[in-house]
C-alpha positions in Angstrom: 89.7 139.3 115.4 93.2 136.5 115.0 92.6 133.4 114.0 92.5 130.9 117.5 94.9 128.3 116.1 94.1 126.0 118.9 90.3 126.3 118.6 90.9 125.5 115.0 93.0 122.5 115.3 90.7 121.2 117.3 87.7 122.1 115.2 89.2 119.9 112.5 90.0 116.9 114.5 86.5 116.8 115.5 84.8 116.9 112.3 87.7 114.6 111.2 86.5 112.0 113.8 82.9 112.9 112.8 83.7 111.9 109.5 85.4 108.5 110.0 82.2 107.7 112.6 80.0 108.2 109.7 81.9 106.5 107.2 82.4 103.7 109.8 78.8 103.3 110.4 77.4 103.6 106.8 79.8 101.1 105.3 82.1 99.7 107.9 83.4 96.7 105.6 84.2 99.9 103.1 85.6 102.2 105.7 87.9 99.8 106.9 88.7 97.9 103.5 89.6 101.0 101.8 89.6 104.4 103.9 92.7 103.1 106.0 95.6 105.5 107.7 96.4 108.3 105.6 94.2 108.0 102.7 91.1 107.6 105.2 92.2 111.5 106.4 92.3 112.4 103.1 89.3 111.4 102.0 87.9 112.7 104.7 88.8 116.0 104.3 87.8 116.1 101.0 84.7 115.3 101.7 84.3 117.6 104.2 86.1 120.4 101.8 83.7 119.8 99.0 80.7 119.3 101.0 80.0 115.7 99.7 78.0 113.4 101.8 79.7 110.1 102.7 76.5 108.4 101.8 77.2 109.9 98.2 80.2 109.0 98.0 80.2 105.4 99.3 79.1 104.0 95.8 81.7 105.5 94.2 84.1 104.1 96.3 82.9 100.8 95.2 83.2 101.1 91.7 85.5 99.6 89.3 89.2 101.4 89.1 90.1 103.5 86.0 92.6 101.7 83.5 95.3 103.2 81.6 96.5 102.4 78.1 100.4 103.2 78.0 100.4 102.5 74.0 97.7 104.6 73.4 97.6 107.5 76.1 94.3 106.6 76.9 93.0 106.5 80.4 89.5 104.9 80.8 87.0 104.6 83.6 83.3 102.9 83.5 84.3 102.1 80.1 84.4 106.1 79.0 87.7 107.7 77.7 88.1 110.2 80.6 91.8 111.4 79.5 94.2 111.2 76.4 98.0 111.8 76.5 100.3 112.6 74.3 103.8 110.7 74.5 105.5 114.3 75.7 103.6 114.0 78.9 106.4 111.9 80.9 105.8 112.5 84.3 102.1 112.0 83.9 102.4 109.3 82.1 104.9 107.5 85.3 102.3 108.2 87.7 99.0 106.3 85.5 102.1 103.3 85.2 102.7 103.4 88.8 98.7 102.7 89.5 98.0 100.0 86.7 101.1 98.4 87.5 99.7 98.0 90.9 96.2 97.6 89.8 95.0 100.9 91.2 95.0 101.1 94.5 94.0 104.0 96.3 97.4 105.5 97.1 100.5 104.6 95.0 104.6 106.6 96.3 105.5 109.6 94.2 106.8 107.8 90.9 108.8 110.8 90.0 112.6 111.0 89.4 113.9 112.4 92.5 117.0 114.0 91.5 114.3 117.1 89.5 112.8 119.3 91.3 111.4 120.0 94.9 110.2 116.9 96.8 106.4 117.0 96.6 106.4 120.4 94.4 107.1 118.3 91.8 104.5 115.7 92.2 102.3 118.4 92.8 102.4 120.2 89.7 102.0 116.7 87.6 99.0 116.1 89.4 97.3 119.3 88.3 98.5 119.0 85.0 97.0 115.4 85.0 93.6 116.9 86.7 93.7 119.3 83.7 90.4 118.6 81.6 90.3 115.2 83.8 86.3 113.8 83.7 85.2 111.4 86.7 87.6 110.9 88.8 90.3 113.2 90.0 94.0 113.2 91.8 95.7 114.6 94.4 98.9 114.5 96.4 98.5 112.5 99.7 99.5 115.1 101.9 102.7 114.4 102.6 104.3 114.9 98.8 105.4 111.6 99.4 102.6 110.0 96.7 99.5 110.0 95.0 95.8 109.4 95.6 93.0 108.8 92.7 89.4 109.5 93.5 86.2 109.0 92.2 83.8 112.5 91.6 80.6 112.2 92.2 78.1 113.4 88.8 
């Protein structure tokens, strides 16, 4: 049976609306503060796609942000070193530098050199490499290939 694309679109929009309403009901201040515009949609999709209940996720969103030490090449979260990067991981370092310089917003613009590679692909590949072996948090593209987001993972 062929997929009814219009029904699928409607189902996805309904699910987004349900998750948004649930987020705002459970933590209205948090939902408005952290989950705005594109990030709200991305986090909602991650929650839905990974079967994470928003109630479980709220405490993670309220945790302290990661910390990136470019000199040592260590990414820490909640006092634990969660990733070590070599000097050769220049694109991964650029992404972490951008988050650190901005005091870890949930989203940052793509900091990679636009003259190398296809827009969005280079960012997604770098984020895939950054996620490799990473614990406690994760990174994804923002859905448009224009930026990166970070988010904590449930234990």
